[in-house]
C-alpha positions in Angstrom: -11.8 41.6 -0.1 -10.1 38.9 -0.3 -6.9 40.0 -1.1 -6.8 41.3 2.3 -7.4 38.1 4.3 -4.7 36.2 2.4 -2.3 38.9 3.3 -3.2 39.1 6.9 -3.0 35.6 7.0 0.3 35.5 5.1 2.1 37.7 7.7 0.4 36.1 10.6 2.0 32.8 9.2 5.2 34.7 8.9 5.2 36.2 12.4 4.4 32.7 14.2 7.5 31.1 11.9 10.2 33.8 13.1 9.1 33.4 16.5 9.4 29.1 16.6 12.6 29.6 14.7 14.1 32.4 17.1 12.8 30.4 20.1 13.9 26.8 19.0 17.9 27.3 18.9 17.8 28.6 22.5 15.4 25.8 23.9 18.0 23.2 22.1 20.8 24.7 23.7 19.5 24.9 27.5 17.8 21.2 26.7 21.6 20.2 26.1 22.7 22.2 29.1 20.1 20.2 31.3 21.2 16.7 29.8 24.7 17.4 30.6 24.1 18.6 34.3 21.9 15.4 34.8 24.1 12.9 33.0 27.6 14.1 33.9 27.2 16.0 36.7 28.1 19.6 35.8 27.7 22.8 37.8 24.7 25.4 36.9 27.6 27.3 35.3 27.3 25.2 32.0 23.8 26.9 31.2 25.5 30.2 30.7 27.5 29.3 27.6 24.4 27.6 26.5 22.3 30.7 26.9 25.2 32.7 24.6 25.2 30.0 22.0 21.5 29.7 22.0 21.1 33.5 21.6 23.7 33.6 19.1 21.8 30.9 17.0 18.5 33.1 17.4 20.4 36.2 16.1 21.4 34.2 12.9 18.0 33.2 12.5 16.8 36.8 12.6 19.6 38.2 10.5 18.5 35.8 8.0 14.6 36.6 8.2 16.1 40.2 7.9 17.9 39.2 4.6 15.2 37.4 3.3 12.6 40.2 3.8 14.9 42.5 2.1 15.3 40.6 -1.1 11.9 39.7 -1.1 10.7 43.8 -1.1 13.9 44.5 -3.7 11.6 41.7 -5.9 8.6 42.8 -5.6 9.7 46.5 -5.9 11.4 45.6 -9.4 8.1 43.6 -10.2 5.8 46.2 -9.7 8.4 48.8 -11.8 8.4 46.5 -14.8 4.6 46.2 -14.8 3.9 49.9 -15.2 2.5 50.7 -18.5 3.2 53.8 -20.4 1.8 55.5 -23.9 4.5 54.0 -26.1 4.8 51.1 -24.1 2.3 47.9 -24.8 1.8 44.8 -22.8 
């Protein structure tokens, strides 16, 4: 029963981390665009490339998270496969 709750909290923490890591590059790029607009009087057009750069950074975060999850899943499968005990195999 305790393992079920630890798995739930582990997945919740991972989801929260993913959400924050996804939104942070976008907010940083839009914030830099807002600073450039107020400081150097650029037009509103500067937000368009800033949004796309932020989206690119967010997509890289998602891609690396995907690779990390796949690597972890492969590692877990390998560990579970190695843990099987047969009649002629003793631990």
